[in-house]
C-alpha positions in Angstrom: 3.5 -65.4 42.1 4.7 -63.6 38.9 4.6 -65.2 35.5 8.3 -65.3 35.3 8.6 -67.1 38.6 6.1 -69.7 37.4 7.9 -70.3 34.1 11.2 -70.5 35.9 9.9 -73.5 37.9 8.4 -75.2 34.8 10.4 -78.1 33.3 12.6 -77.3 30.3 11.3 -78.0 26.8 14.4 -80.3 26.5 12.9 -83.0 28.7 9.7 -83.2 26.7 11.6 -83.2 23.4 13.7 -86.2 24.6 10.6 -88.2 25.4 9.2 -87.5 21.9 12.4 -88.2 20.0 13.2 -91.2 22.2 9.8 -92.7 21.6 9.8 -92.5 17.8 13.4 -93.3 17.0 13.8 -97.0 17.8 15.8 -99.9 16.3 13.1 -99.9 13.5 14.9 -97.0 11.9 17.5 -99.4 10.5 14.9 -100.9 8.2 14.0 -97.5 6.6 16.6 -97.7 3.8 15.4 -101.2 2.9 11.7 -100.4 2.8 12.5 -97.2 0.9 14.8 -98.7 -1.6 12.2 -98.7 -4.3 11.3 -95.1 -3.9 14.9 -94.3 -3.3 16.4 -91.2 -1.8 14.6 -88.2 -3.3 11.0 -89.6 -3.1 11.8 -91.1 0.4 12.9 -87.7 1.7 9.8 -86.1 0.4 7.6 -88.8 2.0 9.5 -88.4 5.3 9.1 -84.6 5.3 5.4 -84.8 4.5 4.8 -87.4 7.2 6.8 -85.4 9.7 4.7 -82.3 9.0 1.4 -84.2 9.1 2.2 -86.0 12.3 3.4 -82.8 14.0 0.2 -81.1 12.8 -2.0 -83.9 14.2 -0.2 -83.6 17.6 -0.8 -79.8 17.6 -4.4 -80.3 16.8 -4.8 -82.6 19.8 -3.2 -79.8 21.9 -5.7 -77.3 20.4 -8.6 -79.5 21.5 -7.0 -80.1 25.0 -6.7 -76.4 25.8 -10.4 -76.4 26.8 -9.8 -79.0 29.5 -7.7 -79.2 32.6 -4.0 -80.1 32.2 -3.4 -83.8 31.8 -6.9 -84.7 30.6 -6.4 -87.9 28.7 -7.1 -89.0 25.2 -10.1 -91.1 26.2 -11.8 -88.3 28.1 -11.4 -85.8 25.3 -12.6 -88.3 22.7 -15.6 -89.4 24.8 -16.6 -85.8 25.6 -16.2 -84.4 22.1 -16.9 -87.2 19.7 -19.1 -89.5 21.8 -19.0 -93.0 23.2 -18.8 -94.8 19.8 -15.7 -92.9 18.7 -14.2 -93.3 22.2 -14.5 -97.1 21.9 -13.0 -97.1 18.4 -10.2 -94.9 19.7 -9.6 -97.1 22.8 -9.4 -100.3 20.7 -7.0 -98.6 18.3 -4.6 -97.2 21.0 -4.7 -100.4 23.2 -4.0 -102.6 20.2 -1.2 -100.5 18.7 0.6 -99.6 21.9 -0.1 -103.1 23.4 1.4 -104.8 20.3 4.4 -102.5 20.4 5.0 -103.3 24.1 4.7 -107.0 23.3 7.2 -106.5 20.5 9.7 -104.7 22.7 9.5 -107.3 25.4 9.9 -110.1 22.8 12.8 -108.4 21.1 14.5 -107.5 24.4 14.6 -111.1 25.6 17.6 -112.5 23.6 19.5 -109.1 23.7 19.4 -108.8 27.5 19.8 -112.5 28.2 23.0 -112.4 26.2 24.3 -109.4 28.0 23.4 -110.7 31.5 25.0 -114.0 30.7 28.2 -112.2 29.7 28.1 -110.3 33.0 28.0 -113.6 34.8 24.3 -113.8 35.6 22.8 -117.0 34.2 19.2 -116.2 33.2 16.8 -117.7 30.7 15.2 -115.6 28.0 12.0 -115.5 29.9 13.7 -114.3 33.1 15.5 -111.6 31.1 12.1 -110.4 29.7 10.6 -110.3 33.2 13.6 -108.4 34.7 13.6 -105.8 32.0 9.8 -105.3 32.1 9.9 -104.9 35.9 12.7 -102.2 35.6 10.8 -100.3 32.8 7.5 -100.6 34.7 9.1 -99.2 37.9 10.3 -96.1 36.0 7.0 -95.6 34.1 5.1 -95.9 37.4 7.1 -93.1 38.9 5.9 -90.6 36.3 6.8 -88.5 33.3 9.7 -86.7 35.1 11.6 -89.9 35.7 10.8 -91.3 32.2 12.2 -88.1 30.7 15.4 -88.3 32.6 16.1 -91.9 31.7 15.0 -91.3 28.1 17.5 -88.4 27.8 20.4 -90.7 28.9 19.3 -93.4 26.5 18.7 -91.1 23.6 22.0 -89.2 23.9 23.9 -92.5 24.2 22.0 -93.7 21.1 22.9 -90.7 19.1 26.5 -90.8 20.2 26.8 -94.5 19.2 25.0 -93.8 15.9 27.6 -91.2 15.0 30.5 -93.4 16.1 29.2 -96.4 14.2 28.0 -94.7 11.0 29.3 -91.1 11.0 32.2 -92.1 8.7 29.7 -93.2 6.0 28.8 -89.5 5.5 32.4 -88.8 4.5 32.2 -91.6 1.9 28.8 -90.6 0.3 28.9 -90.7 -3.5 26.5 -88.3 -5.1 25.8 -90.5 -8.2 25.0 -93.4 -5.9 22.7 -91.3 -3.7 20.9 -89.9 -6.7 21.1 -93.3 -8.6 22.2 -91.4 -11.7 24.6 -94.1 -13.0 23.4 -96.7 -15.5 19.9 -97.1 -16.9 17.0 -94.9 -16.0 14.7 -96.1 -13.2 11.2 -95.4 -11.9 10.6 -94.6 -8.3 7.1 -93.1 -7.9 5.2 -96.5 -8.1 6.9 -97.5 -4.8 6.1 -94.2 -2.9 2.7 -95.2 -1.6 4.0 -98.3 0.1 6.6 -96.1 2.0 4.0 -93.8 3.5 2.7 -96.1 6.3 6.3 -96.7 7.4 6.8 -93.0 7.6 3.7 -92.6 9.8 5.0 -95.3 12.1 8.3 -93.4 12.3 6.7 -90.4 13.9 4.2 -92.0 16.3 4.3 -90.2 19.7 0.7 -89.2 20.3 0.2 -91.4 23.3 2.7 -89.2 25.2 0.9 -85.8 24.6 -1.5 -86.0 27.5 1.3 -86.9 29.9 3.4 -84.0 28.6 0.5 -81.6 28.9 0.2 -82.5 32.6 4.0 -82.4 33.0 4.1 -78.8 31.7 1.0 -77.8 33.7 -1.1 -77.1 30.6 1.4 -74.7 29.0 0.6 -75.4 25.4 3.6 -73.4 24.1 6.0 -75.6 26.0 4.3 -78.8 24.9 4.2 -77.6 21.3 7.9 -76.7 21.3 8.6 -80.2 22.8 6.7 -81.8 19.9 8.4 -79.6 17.3 12.0 -80.1 18.7 11.5 -83.8 19.4 10.1 -84.7 16.0 12.6 -82.5 14.2 15.5 -84.2 15.9 14.0 -87.6 14.9 13.7 -86.3 11.3 17.4 -85.3 11.3 18.4 -88.7 12.6 16.4 -90.4 9.8 17.9 -88.2 7.1 21.4 -88.9 8.5 20.7 -92.7 8.3 19.2 -92.6 4.8 22.0 -90.4 3.4 24.7 -92.6 5.0 23.3 -95.8 3.6 21.9 -94.8 0.2 25.0 -92.7 -0.5 27.2 -95.8 -0.1 25.1 -98.7 -1.3 23.8 -98.6 -4.9 20.0 -99.2 -5.4 20.8 -102.3 -7.3 22.2 -104.0 -4.2 19.1 -103.7 -2.2 17.1 -106.6 -3.8 19.8 -108.9 -2.5 19.5 -107.4 1.0 15.7 -107.8 0.9 16.1 -111.4 -0.2 18.2 -112.1 2.9 15.4 -110.8 5.2 16.0 -107.0 4.9 17.0 -106.8 8.6 19.9 -104.9 10.2 22.2 -107.9 9.9 21.7 -108.1 6.1 22.2 -104.4 5.8 25.4 -104.4 7.9 26.7 -107.3 5.8 26.3 -105.2 2.7 28.0 -102.2 4.4 30.9 -104.2 5.9 33.4 -102.7 3.4 32.5 -99.2 4.4 32.5 -99.7 8.2 35.3 -100.0 10.8 35.7 -103.6 11.7 37.0 -103.2 15.2 34.4 -103.3 17.9 31.4 -103.0 15.5 29.5 -105.9 17.0 30.0 -104.7 20.5 28.9 -101.2 19.7 25.9 -102.5 17.8 24.9 -104.6 20.8 25.2 -101.6 23.1 23.2 -99.5 20.6 20.4 -102.1 20.5 20.2 -102.0 24.3 19.6 -98.2 24.3 17.3 -98.3 21.2 15.0 -100.9 22.7 14.9 -99.3 26.2 14.3 -95.8 24.8 11.3 -96.7 22.7 10.0 -99.2 25.3 9.9 -96.4 27.8 8.1 -94.0 25.5 5.5 -96.4 24.2 4.6 -97.9 27.7 4.4 -94.4 29.2 1.8 -93.5 26.7 -0.1 -96.7 27.2 0.1 -96.2 31.0 -1.4 -92.7 30.7 -4.2 -93.9 28.4 -5.2 -96.8 30.7 -5.2 -94.6 33.8 -7.5 -92.1 31.9 -9.8 -94.8 30.5 -10.4 -96.4 33.9 -10.4 -93.0 35.7 -7.7 -94.1 38.2 -5.9 -91.4 40.2 -2.3 -90.8 41.0 -2.1 -92.6 44.4 0.5 -95.4 44.6 -2.0 -98.3 44.8 -3.8 -96.9 41.8 -0.6 -96.4 39.8 0.5 -99.9 40.7 -2.8 -101.2 39.4 -2.4 -99.3 36.1 1.2 -100.6 35.9 0.0 -104.2 36.1 -2.6 -103.6 33.4 0.0 -101.9 31.2 2.8 -104.5 31.4 1.3 -107.9 32.5 -0.8 -108.7 29.4 2.1 -108.0 26.9 4.6 -109.8 29.1 2.4 -112.9 29.5 1.7 -112.9 25.7 5.4 -112.7 25.0 6.2 -115.6 27.3 3.4 -117.8 26.1 3.1 -116.8 22.4 6.5 -115.3 21.4 5.7 -115.6 17.7 2.2 -114.0 17.6 3.5 -110.6 16.9 3.8 -111.1 13.1 0.2 -112.1 12.8 -1.0 -108.9 14.5 1.4 -106.2 13.4 -0.1 -105.9 9.9 -3.1 -104.2 11.4 -1.2 -101.8 13.6 -0.7 -99.3 10.7 -4.5 -99.2 10.0 -5.4 -98.5 13.7 -2.5 -96.1 14.2 -3.9 -94.0 11.3 -7.2 -93.8 13.2 -6.0 -92.6 16.6 -2.8 -90.8 15.7 -4.0 -88.9 12.6 -7.7 -88.8 12.0 -9.1 -88.5 15.6 -6.9 -85.5 16.6 -8.2 -83.7 13.5 -11.8 -84.6 14.4 -11.2 -83.5 18.1 -10.0 -80.1 16.9 -13.0 -79.6 14.7 -15.5 -80.5 17.4 -13.7 -78.5 20.1 -13.9 -75.3 17.9 -17.6 -76.0 17.1 -18.5 -76.5 20.8 -16.3 -73.9 22.6 -15.8 -71.2 20.0 -18.8 -71.5 17.7 -18.7 -67.9 16.5 -15.0 -67.8 15.8 -13.9 -68.4 12.2 -11.0 -70.7 11.6 -7.9 -69.1 10.3 -6.6 -70.1 6.9 -3.6 -71.9 8.4 -5.8 -73.9 10.7 -7.9 -75.0 7.8 -4.8 -76.0 5.8 -3.5 -78.0 8.8 -6.7 -79.9 9.3 -7.1 -80.7 5.5 -3.4 -81.8 5.4 -3.8 -84.2 8.4 -7.1 -85.7 7.1 -5.6 -86.1 3.6 -2.5 -87.8 5.1 -4.7 -90.2 7.0 -6.7 -91.0 3.9 -3.5 -91.7 1.9 -2.4 -94.1 4.7 -5.7 -95.9 4.7 -5.6 -96.3 0.9 -2.0 -97.6 1.2 -3.0 -100.2 3.8 -6.0 -101.4 1.8 -4.0 -101.6 -1.5 -1.2 -103.5 0.3 -3.7 -106.0 1.8 -5.1 -106.5 -1.7 -1.6 -107.0 -3.0 -2.0 -104.2 -5.4 1.1 -102.2 -4.5 4.3 -103.0 -6.4 7.2 -104.5 -4.4 10.8 -103.6 -5.0 12.5 -107.0 -5.2 
């Protein structure tokens, strides 16, 4: 068969990009203007751009290491083979903790939202029953495979973008440059708050659990996967910049301490924006948006967790084995959400630290080791060296930010 015929049968880059963008852009994006209020627009944009580039580079480094293995080789297999059992254990703990906690969070957050909607539709269900129903639906899609996940993610993401534009697109027409640049009134300092922003930026581009699945989906075509990573993360970056510009261009920086004092959540932010938003149907559209936002990220995170568990346990693709992986992926977070619905806050503080390990540092180490083992006589290009140094530096900055925050040494904008 000719190369053109093979490429014609290969999935479009579009589907992979939708998985990446849908995974990273969740309801948590609404908190970005609040956590970035201290650094404000200019510094926050720089932090987002640097984080986007670093997280994209780390994904590409993982791909570079994976090219020496058969398509679909998982994160655990690569780490164990290239870095050894000790690093594989550290990596496994990091991935299972972060993706497990996020799955637990999405199940917990979805309970009230979907219970309310089902009750409005005439189905009387408890919050626990709503959690079980949604988890079973998402689990069924994830169990079917990457193709099915990509199709549903595309629907959810397009709906999410459309609702975002409908809800907040008008804010762009009302942006005031002096407000966006905070050029009115007394001078202000921004840079002391930048370091605290960086971990949130890392979390805003976390997609690495999906790379192995995409590599298998595209039959090992690294160019296709690389394009999917580039387009997916770039679309996410555009959405974040849209949201920052729309909010910070309408709400002066001086108003954000009051928003933070009220909890800093989406309700507090919408209350501050109420004079700038159309009143009719706002609550209904926000409810619909929250449905798509939760479902989109829920699918992406659990798909990555599913692939990792299958690789870690060396389970194949037969239906009984996939059902076993599905149970291991969804049952522990579901039971934790039903029995300990408030435990999330105690654990989430460590997610940033562990995400830095498996989504930033280990991909760089894998690329270094893969080159040493499989191409020992080939010198690294200048760009490859720059990329590796950039990723490791970004990981180091995030570790420093986490440690300083735990020690209460980072200034808070209040």
